[in-house]
C-alpha positions in Angstrom: 56.4 93.3 183.7 53.5 91.6 185.3 55.2 88.1 185.3 58.2 89.3 187.4 57.3 90.1 191.0 59.4 91.3 193.9 58.0 90.7 197.4 60.1 91.0 200.5 58.4 88.0 202.0 59.3 85.7 199.1 62.8 84.5 198.4 64.3 87.4 200.4 62.9 90.0 198.0 64.6 88.6 195.0 62.7 88.8 191.6 60.5 85.7 191.2 58.1 84.4 188.6 54.5 85.5 189.3 54.9 85.5 193.1 56.0 81.8 193.2 59.2 80.7 194.8 60.9 80.3 191.5 63.6 83.0 191.2 64.3 84.8 187.9 68.0 84.0 188.6 67.3 80.3 188.6 65.5 80.4 185.3 68.3 82.5 183.8 71.0 80.1 185.0 69.2 77.1 183.5 68.8 78.9 180.2 72.5 80.0 180.3 73.5 76.4 181.0 71.8 75.4 177.8 68.9 73.5 179.4 66.1 73.4 176.7 62.9 75.3 177.3 60.9 72.1 177.1 63.0 70.5 179.9 62.6 73.6 182.2 58.9 73.6 181.7 58.7 69.9 182.4 60.7 70.3 185.6 58.7 73.4 186.7 55.1 72.7 185.6 53.9 76.0 187.0 56.1 77.9 184.6 54.9 79.0 181.1 57.0 79.9 178.1 56.1 83.5 178.6 57.7 83.3 182.1 61.1 82.3 180.5 60.9 85.2 178.0 59.9 87.6 180.8 63.0 86.5 182.8 65.3 87.3 179.9 63.5 90.6 179.3 63.9 91.5 183.0 67.6 90.7 182.9 68.1 92.8 179.8 66.2 95.7 181.4 68.2 95.5 184.6 71.6 95.7 182.8 70.5 98.5 180.5 70.9 101.3 183.1 73.9 103.7 182.7 76.9 103.4 185.0 78.1 106.6 186.4 81.7 106.9 187.3 83.0 109.4 189.8 85.8 111.5 188.5 
């Protein structure tokens, strides 16, 4: 995922969009709150539609790992 970057010097190492100080978490929270894509892109002019889709794909990939339970 080229659009999602993790840099310890940016936003405390949290995943961001293309090295900018726009966190994936912020994008996901806006989308979850029902904010239309057009409004997000207007509020964050450096973002592109592909960044929003990459954020969703990143979240899906992050929750897809198996959970191992100790027995």
